[in-house]
N, C-alpha and C positions, 0 to 999 in steps of 0.2 A: 782667052780666059773663060772659065766656067763659073757659074754661080749656082749654089745649091741651097735650098731651104730644107734644113735637116731636122726640125723638131719631130721626134718620133719616127725618123727615117731609118728603120731597122729591117732586118730580114723578115720577109713576109711569111716565112715558113715556120717560125717559132716565136712564142710570146716573149715579151720583155720580162725578165725575172726581176722582181722587186725584193730587196733584202729585208729581212726582219730587223726592225729598228730596236736597238738597245740604248737606253738612256744612261749616261754617266754623269753623276753630279760631282764635279771636281771641287766645289767650294768657291767662295767669292775671291779668295786670294790667288787662285790658280792662274787667271789671266788667259788671254787667247793664245793659241799656238799659231805662230805666224809662218813657220817654214819647216819643211822636212827635207832630208837628203839621205839617200841610201848610200851605203858603203859599196865598194867595187864587188864584193861578194854578195851573198844573199842572206847573211847572218845578222846584220846590224843596220840600224838606221839612227840618225841623229835629228832631234827636233829643237826648235828655238821658240821660246815663249816670251811675251812682253812683260811677264813678271820677273824676268831675269834668268829663267832656267834654260840651260842648254844640256840636253840629256841624250846619252847614247843608250839605245834600247837593243836588247837581244831578241831577235824575232822568234827564235825557237821556243823561248821560255817566257817572253813578255816581261823580262826583268830589266831593271836599270843597271847598266854597267858603270857609267860615269854620270855625275851630276856637277855641272859647273855653273858659276854665276857670271852673267854679263848683263849689266844694267839695260833694261828695255830691249832685250834681244829681239831682233826682227828678221835676221837672215842668217843662214848657215850653209856651209859647203864642205865637202870632204875631198882631200887630195886624191889624185888618180891612183896612188898606191895604197890608199886607205890608212895612212899612218898619222895624218894631221887633220884636225878640224879647225876651221876658221869661222868665227861668228862676228856679226855686225849688229849695231843697235841704234836706238834713239839717242845714245850718248855720242854719236858721230864717230865712233871708233871701231877698230878691228882688234880681236883677241885671238890668240893661237893656242891650241891644246893638243897634247899628245894623246892620240886615240887609244894607245895601248896602256901606258902607265897612268894616264889621267893627269899628268903634270901640266901646269901652265907653261907654255914655251916662250911666248913673246906678246907684247902689247901693254898698254893700248897704243895702237897706231892712230894718230889723230891728225888727219888732214882735211877731212870733210867738215863742212860747216853746218850741216843739218843731218837728219836721220838717214841712215843707210837703208836702202830698199832691197838691194840684191847683191850677191857675191857669186863669183864663178872662178874656177881654176882653169888654166890652160891645159890642153891634153897632155903635154909633157910634164906638167907639174911645177915648172920653173917660175910661173907668174900667176898673179891673181888680179882680177878686175873687180872693182866695186863701183856702185853707182848710188846716187843720193838725191834727196830733195833739194840739195843746193845746186843742182844742174850739172854737176861734174862727173866725169868718168875718170877714175884713177887706176892706173896699172902699176902693180907693185911687184918687186922681186920677192920670190918665195923660196929662194935657195937659203939653206940654214945660215950661211955666213953673211947673207945680205938681208935678213929679216928686218923689216921696219924701214927699209929704204925704197923709195919709189923708183920705178924704172923710167917713168915719164912724169913730167909735171902734170898736175890736174888739167884735164881736157874739158873746156867749156863746150858742151854738146849742142846747145841751142834748143834742147828739149823743154826748157823750163825745169820742172822736176823730172829726173830720170828714174823711171819706175822699174825697169828691168834691164838686165845685162846677161849675156851668155857668150862664152867662148865657143868657137867652132871646134867640133871634134877632130877635124882635119885641118891642120895648119894653125895660124895664129890670128885669124880674123875675129873681131868682136862685134856682136850685134847689141844695140841698145834700143829701147823704146821709152816713150815718155808722154808728157802732157801736151806736146805740140802735134800729136796724132800721127807721128811718123816712126818708122824703124830706120836706124842708121847703121851702116856697116863701116867699121874702122879697121885699118891695118895695124900691124904690130908697132909701127912708129907713131901711131896716134893720128894718122891722116885719114880723113873721111873718104871712103871709096864709093859709097852709094847712099842715096836717100830714097826710101820707099814710102810713097804717099798713097792715101786712099781711105784710111780709117776715118770715120766720122766723129769719133770721140778719142779720149786718152787711151794709149796703149799701155796695158798693165802687165803683160807677160810676153816673153820671146823665148823660143827654143829652136835649136838646129836639128835637122835630120842628121842621122849618124854619118852619112857620106858627105856632109857639108854642102850639098847642092841646094838645099831649101831651108827657109826659116818659116816657122809657124808663129803667128802673133795672136794674142787675145786682147780684146778691146772692152772698154767700159760699156758699150752698147750691146754686148752679148754676141758679137760676131767674131769668128776666127778667120784668118786669112793665111793662105799658103803662098809663099813667094819664091820665085826662081831667082837665086842670087846671081848666077852667071849672066842670065839675060836681064836681070834687074826689072822683073815684071811680075805682076800678079798672076798666079796659076788658078786659084780658086778662092771664092768667098763663101763662107758657110754661116748660115743663121743658126748658130749652135745652141744658144741659150736665150732665155728671156730677161736676163740681167747680166751684170758685169762678169766677164771672165777673169777671175783672179789669178789663174795659174794655168800653164800649158806644160806638158811633159811629153817627150818623144822617145820611143825605143826603135828597134829595127823594123817592126811591122805595124805598129800602132802609135797613136798619140792620144793623150788624155787631156780633157779640159775640166776645170773646176770653177763653179760659178756661184755668185751671190744668190742665184735662184734655188740654192740648196741642193743642186744636182752635180754629179760627176759623170761624164760620158767618156766612152772609149770610141775611137774612130780608126777605120782602116786607112793606113798611111798611103796606100796605093790608090784607092778609089775615093777616099774622103767621105765614105759612108759611115754612119753611126752603127756600131756593133751592138748586138743584143746584150742586155744586162744593165739594170738601172742601179745606180749607187746613190739614190736620193736620201738626204739627211732629214733630220727633224726640221720642221718649218721655222723654228727659232734658232737654228744652227746654220753655219755658213762655212764651207771649205775655203781656207786661205791659200793652201798650197797642195800640189799633187806631184807624185814622183813615181817612177817605174823602175823596178830592179832590172839588172842587166840580163837576166834570164827570161824576162817578160812574164814571169809567173805571178808576180805580186805588184799590186798597186797600193801605194801608201798615200794617205791624206791626213791633214791636220785641220782643226776647225776652231771657230770662234768660241765654242763652249769647252775649250781645254782638252779636247780629245785628239788622240792619234789613232788612226785605224789602219789595218792592213786588209786588203781584199785579195782573195785567191782568184786569179783570172786565168788560170791555166787552161780551163776548158774553152774559154773564148778564144784564146790565142791558138790553141791546137786546131781550131776550125778554120784558120786562115789559109787560103790557098797560097802556095809559095813559101810557106814556112816549113822548115824541116819537120817531117812527121804530120804535116797538115792534111786535113781531110777534104779541104775545099768546101766553101760555104761557111755559115756562121751560126750553126746550131749550138745553143747554149743549154747545158744540162744543169749546172749548179754554180753558184757563186757563194763563197763563205766570207764572213767578215770577222776580224778579231780586233778587239780594242786592246791597245798596248798598255792601257792603264791611265789613271788620273795623275795629276800633279799634286794631289793633296798631301801625300807623304813627303814629297820634296818641299812644298811650301811650308809645312809645319816644322821643318827641321831648321829654319832660320829665325 
C-alpha cells in the first residue's frame, strides 16, 4: 500500500489554472442540485434537485429538453442505452421517465423506508440498484415487462445508512458504502463478497474503475482510497481534500473528486497524482455530485446553490501519457466552464 498527501500535488512544470467564477442567482425556490448523470453520448446530461426538478439538459445549447417532477429528488441515473432515466428522492420512491418522449413510464416504486441516496444501473441495463438511509440495498428488475418488481428482497447491508451504491461496469457486482465506514462488495444474488475497512469516517461515495478491478471511495474526512477488489486490499490512500468528499467519478484515465471544501479535483487514475486545473467554487457554494462524459472531454458538476456546470477538460486529458493522442505529461493550457442555467424558469412554472 502507498499513502499520498496530495493537497496541491500537481505538475511542477505548469501552474494550476483557476477558473473565473461566475455567480448564478437561481432564487430561493430553486433548491440544491443533488445529482447529475451524463447520457452515454456527449450531448445530454440529467440533473436532480431537492425542489423536485429532474431536468434533461442539452449540452450543445444549454437548453432544457425535459423537466419532470419528483418530490425531493436526490438521485438520478441513466440507462446504458440512454433511453430511460430513473430518479429517487426523499419520498423513498423511484420514478421512471422516457428520455426521448418525456413520458412518465413507471412508479412510484416504494419499498425503501427512508430517503434514497443513490441509484445505479447494471452494465447490461436489466437491473437497477438503489440504496437508502434505511440501511437497505434493493436490486430491481429494469426490464420493461418487469418494471416495479424487485429482483431480490431488500438487503440489510449493516452500513447503518447506505450513502452510495455503484454497479461494476464488468459483470454484476455491486459496491456500497455507508455510515459504518466500510465499502462492501455484493454479488448478483445479494451475497456479501468482501468488506473493505480502513476509512476513519463515513463513506459518502464509491465508483468503479472501468475494468472492474478497483473501487475508489470518498470519505467524510476528505480522504479518497483506491481498493484492489480481487486482492481485497487497499492500494492507495490520498489526502485529497480538507473537507468531506461528496462524490467520486471515474473514466478510463482519470477520476474526479468533489468536496465540501468547495473544490473539484482531477486525478491520474494510474499514478493517483492530482492533475493541473482547479475547479474551485464560490466559498458559499458546495459541489454535491460530479460526473465525467464517456469521451473524457467534459466534467459535469452540480452544487448547493442550484447550479449545474460543465468544464471542458480536453486539454488536461490530452496531456496524459497512455491515452490515445496523449503527449505525455500534464501541461494545462486552458479550461473553460459553462453554466447550464438556473432552475428559476422551471420553479416559476409550478
